[in-house]
Short mmCIF file of the C-alpha atoms (twelve columns), coordinates in Angstrom:
data_MODEL
# 
_entry.id   MODEL 
# 
loop_
_atom_site.group_PDB 
_atom_site.id 
_atom_site.type_symbol 
_atom_site.label_atom_id 
_atom_site.label_alt_id 
_atom_site.label_comp_id 
_atom_site.label_asym_id 
_atom_site.label_seq_id 
_atom_site.Cartn_x 
_atom_site.Cartn_y 
_atom_site.Cartn_z 
_atom_site.pdbx_PDB_model_num 
ATOM 1   C CA . MET A 1   -24.113 19.029  21.820  1 
ATOM 2   C CA . SER A 2   -20.649 16.815  20.716  1 
ATOM 3   C CA . THR A 3   -19.425 13.668  21.048  1 
ATOM 4   C CA . GLY A 4   -16.521 13.414  18.899  1 
ATOM 5   C CA . GLN A 5   -18.121 10.564  17.098  1 
ATOM 6   C CA . SER A 6   -20.051 12.333  14.519  1 
ATOM 7   C CA . GLN A 7   -17.009 14.491  13.631  1 
ATOM 8   C CA . PRO A 8   -15.323 13.838  10.553  1 
ATOM 9   C CA . ALA A 9   -11.222 14.350  11.701  1 
ATOM 10  C CA . SER A 10  -9.124  17.323  10.721  1 
ATOM 11  C CA . SER A 11  -9.224  17.550  6.723   1 
ATOM 12  C CA . HIS A 12  -5.499  18.935  6.923   1 
ATOM 13  C CA . SER A 13  -4.053  16.966  9.341   1 
ATOM 14  C CA . LEU A 14  -5.532  13.938  7.006   1 
ATOM 15  C CA . ASP A 15  -4.169  14.553  3.695   1 
ATOM 16  C CA . GLN A 16  -0.437  15.862  5.448   1 
ATOM 17  C CA . TYR A 17  -0.712  11.725  6.302   1 
ATOM 18  C CA . LYS A 18  -2.166  10.754  2.409   1 
ATOM 19  C CA . ALA A 19  0.915   12.455  1.413   1 
ATOM 20  C CA . GLU A 20  3.692   10.875  3.498   1 
ATOM 21  C CA . ILE A 21  1.460   7.261   3.502   1 
ATOM 22  C CA . ALA A 22  1.626   8.622   -0.689  1 
ATOM 23  C CA . SER A 23  5.245   8.796   -0.709  1 
ATOM 24  C CA . HIS A 24  5.716   5.433   0.876   1 
ATOM 25  C CA . VAL A 25  3.887   2.987   -1.378  1 
ATOM 26  C CA . ARG A 26  5.381   5.445   -4.514  1 
ATOM 27  C CA . ASP A 27  9.080   3.730   -4.322  1 
ATOM 28  C CA . ALA A 28  7.360   0.592   -3.267  1 
ATOM 29  C CA . GLU A 29  5.367   0.725   -6.549  1 
ATOM 30  C CA . THR A 30  8.010   1.993   -8.397  1 
ATOM 31  C CA . ARG A 31  10.497  -1.272  -8.055  1 
ATOM 32  C CA . LEU A 32  7.011   -3.263  -8.562  1 
ATOM 33  C CA . GLY A 33  6.902   -1.878  -11.802 1 
ATOM 34  C CA . GLU A 34  10.412  -2.364  -12.788 1 
ATOM 35  C CA . PHE A 35  9.937   -6.350  -11.590 1 
ATOM 36  C CA . GLU A 36  6.741   -6.429  -13.612 1 
ATOM 37  C CA . ALA A 37  8.732   -5.061  -16.866 1 
ATOM 38  C CA . LYS A 38  11.360  -6.905  -16.091 1 
ATOM 39  C CA . ALA A 39  9.408   -9.995  -16.139 1 
ATOM 40  C CA . ARG A 40  7.477   -9.714  -19.063 1 
ATOM 41  C CA . GLU A 41  10.624  -9.105  -20.935 1 
ATOM 42  C CA . LYS A 42  11.134  -12.896 -19.633 1 
ATOM 43  C CA . GLY A 43  8.182   -14.012 -20.437 1 
ATOM 44  C CA . ALA A 44  7.748   -15.067 -16.577 1 
ATOM 45  C CA . LYS A 45  4.408   -16.204 -16.114 1 
ATOM 46  C CA . ALA A 46  5.105   -17.334 -12.343 1 
ATOM 47  C CA . GLU A 47  5.493   -13.696 -11.311 1 
ATOM 48  C CA . ALA A 48  2.749   -12.545 -12.698 1 
ATOM 49  C CA . SER A 49  0.541   -13.836 -10.218 1 
ATOM 50  C CA . THR A 50  2.871   -12.118 -7.413  1 
ATOM 51  C CA . ILE A 51  2.729   -9.071  -8.769  1 
ATOM 52  C CA . ASN A 52  -1.221  -8.866  -9.323  1 
ATOM 53  C CA . ASP A 53  -1.339  -9.828  -5.530  1 
ATOM 54  C CA . LEU A 54  1.093   -6.843  -4.846  1 
ATOM 55  C CA . LYS A 55  -0.923  -4.973  -7.027  1 
ATOM 56  C CA . ALA A 56  -4.247  -5.351  -5.014  1 
ATOM 57  C CA . ALA A 57  -2.490  -5.267  -2.189  1 
ATOM 58  C CA . LYS A 58  -1.554  -1.520  -2.930  1 
ATOM 59  C CA . GLN A 59  -4.793  -1.050  -4.418  1 
ATOM 60  C CA . ASN A 60  -6.436  -1.968  -0.664  1 
ATOM 61  C CA . ILE A 61  -4.326  1.086   0.569   1 
ATOM 62  C CA . ASP A 62  -5.653  3.521   -1.866  1 
ATOM 63  C CA . ARG A 63  -8.865  2.480   -1.091  1 
ATOM 64  C CA . LYS A 64  -8.632  3.022   2.754   1 
ATOM 65  C CA . LEU A 65  -7.049  6.230   2.486   1 
ATOM 66  C CA . GLN A 66  -9.838  7.479   0.229   1 
ATOM 67  C CA . ASP A 67  -12.219 5.737   3.330   1 
ATOM 68  C CA . LEU A 68  -10.045 7.609   5.871   1 
ATOM 69  C CA . LYS A 69  -12.071 11.186  5.032   1 
ATOM 70  C CA . ALA A 70  -15.514 9.511   6.002   1 
ATOM 71  C CA . THR A 71  -13.814 7.948   9.062   1 
ATOM 72  C CA . THR A 72  -14.902 9.759   12.484  1 
ATOM 73  C CA . ALA A 73  -12.060 11.233  14.445  1 
ATOM 74  C CA . VAL A 74  -12.716 8.785   17.512  1 
ATOM 75  C CA . ASN A 75  -11.549 6.112   15.001  1 
ATOM 76  C CA . VAL A 76  -8.914  7.846   12.807  1 
ATOM 77  C CA . SER A 77  -6.332  6.352   15.089  1 
ATOM 78  C CA . ARG A 78  -7.125  2.701   14.169  1 
ATOM 79  C CA . ALA A 79  -7.589  3.837   10.737  1 
ATOM 80  C CA . LYS A 80  -4.089  5.099   10.620  1 
ATOM 81  C CA . ALA A 81  -3.222  1.972   12.659  1 
ATOM 82  C CA . GLU A 82  -4.229  -0.536  9.962   1 
ATOM 83  C CA . ILE A 83  -2.758  1.795   7.242   1 
ATOM 84  C CA . ASN A 84  0.612   1.845   8.682   1 
ATOM 85  C CA . THR A 85  0.722   -2.291  9.079   1 
ATOM 86  C CA . ASP A 86  -0.710  -2.102  5.567   1 
ATOM 87  C CA . VAL A 87  2.368   -0.387  3.960   1 
ATOM 88  C CA . ALA A 88  4.652   -1.141  5.929   1 
ATOM 89  C CA . GLN A 89  3.494   -4.881  4.769   1 
ATOM 90  C CA . PHE A 90  3.507   -3.906  1.018   1 
ATOM 91  C CA . LYS A 91  7.253   -2.827  0.933   1 
ATOM 92  C CA . ALA A 92  8.214   -5.938  2.446   1 
ATOM 93  C CA . ALA A 93  6.410   -8.007  0.205   1 
ATOM 94  C CA . VAL A 94  7.705   -5.879  -2.939  1 
ATOM 95  C CA . SER A 95  11.566  -6.079  -1.515  1 
ATOM 96  C CA . ASP A 96  11.058  -9.848  -0.953  1 
ATOM 97  C CA . PHE A 97  9.712   -10.127 -4.161  1 
ATOM 98  C CA . GLY A 98  12.465  -8.093  -5.719  1 
ATOM 99  C CA . ALA A 99  15.186  -10.099 -4.142  1 
ATOM 100 C CA . LYS A 100 13.488  -13.468 -5.058  1 
ATOM 101 C CA . PHE A 101 12.786  -11.847 -8.540  1 
ATOM 102 C CA . LYS A 102 16.865  -11.206 -8.872  1 
ATOM 103 C CA . SER A 103 18.063  -14.268 -8.000  1 
ATOM 104 C CA . GLY A 104 15.738  -15.767 -10.045 1 
ATOM 105 C CA . SER A 105 13.256  -17.648 -7.848  1 
ATOM 106 C CA . THR A 106 9.948   -16.585 -6.552  1 
ATOM 107 C CA . ARG A 107 8.144   -19.732 -6.060  1 
ATOM 108 C CA . LYS A 108 8.470   -20.722 -2.349  1 
# 
């Protein structure tokens, strides 16, 4: 007898979801890499902390995507919602950083 709690989510749908999320994150990560290269050229140490924080946020998303495979079907929608929120925050943070970096001020 199955309660649905012990069954992992469909691998096919999770793979599609992971590919979709990876696509969203890839663009932001590419921009972050460009900002990082420019910051290194300028010797901008203040930006290094923000860049490291953004990299940590990206790694957190990657970890959650890996954990998703082991998530039970009952918890998949909650896990996806958390990942979607993290991705949206990551993309917004990269965009904000880019705008501040281009204007020459990353300090609040």
